[in-house]
N, C-alpha and C positions, 0 to 999 in steps of 0.2 A: 437607590432608585434615583434616576436622573430627573431634575426638574425642568429639563428642556423638552418642549413638546409643541405641537401645532394642532389646531382643530381645522379639519377640511370638510368640504361639502361634497359628497359623492352619492349619487343615486337618491337624492332627496333626503339624505341622512347626514347628521353631523358626527364625525368620528374624531376622537382624540388619538393622534399618532405620535410615535417616538421612533427614532432611527434604530435599526437592528431588530425590529419586531415585525411579525406578520399579522395581517388582519384579513378577515373575511368580509368582503363587500358584495353588494348586489352584482349580478353578472355584468362583466365588461367584455365587449366583443373584440378581444385581442388574443393572439396565440400565446401559449405557455412560453415562459422564459423570454418574453419580449419586454423591453424597457417601457416604462410608462411615467408620465409626469402629470401631477395634479396642480392646476393653477388657481383653483378656487380655495384659497386659504383664508379662513375667517379670523383666526386668532393665532398669534405666535408668541411663545415665551421662551427666551433663551438667556442664560446668565441672569442678569437683573433687569433685562429689558422686556417690556410687554408691548406688543403691537396689536391693535384692534382694527379690523377692516370695516369699511363702510360701503358696500357690504363685504368686499374682498380686499386683501392686501395685494396691490398690483405687482409689486416687485418680488413677491415670495412665490416659491414653488416647492413641491415635494417630489422627489425622484425615487422610483422604486422599480421592482421587477415583478412580473406576474409569475407566480410559482405553479399554480394549477387551477383547474376548474373543478368544482365539486357541488354536491347537493347538501342542503341543510337536513337535519333530522326530520322525519315525517311528522306532520301535524294531522290529527284526525278532527274533522269537522262533522259533528253529529247534530242533526236537527230533528226535533220530534214535536208533534202537536199532540198534547194529551187528549185522550178520549176520542181521537179521530182515526187511529190506526194508520197514521202516516209517519214514516221514519225515513231519513235520508242520511247515509253515512258516506263521507267523501274524504279522501286523503290529499295532502299537498306537500310537495318538497320544493323549496325555493332554490333556484340556481344561484350559486355563489362563485366568486373568484377570490382566490387567496393571493394577496400581494405581500411582498417584503419591502419595507421602507428602507432605503439606503441612506438618503441624506435630505437635509432641508436647506434650500438656497434662499438667500435674501440679498438683493442688489447684485446678483451674479456671483456671489461668494458663498461657499459652504460655511454655514454658521454652526451646524450641529452634525 
């Protein structure tokens, strides 16, 4: 397992990403197989170097490609008030986008 990784901010969540892997993020309004770049890099670890953003690392970016759009597994929300005969059952499926991380750039050079 490689110790080279980055932590990005996408959709209000912090995600640890490594090149060559795919991740499911909250829906991103781009077409499938379109290239995408994430500039909000919070943390970067490569070889023996550690970079911490305040709040972001300005020179770093993550490049990838959108593989497809999908739905998360269904969640059931069930609300009940005891002794009142009131029940409400509702389902929810989150819209997701699957991305493949290709490379991590720092100062215009591919570092990972």
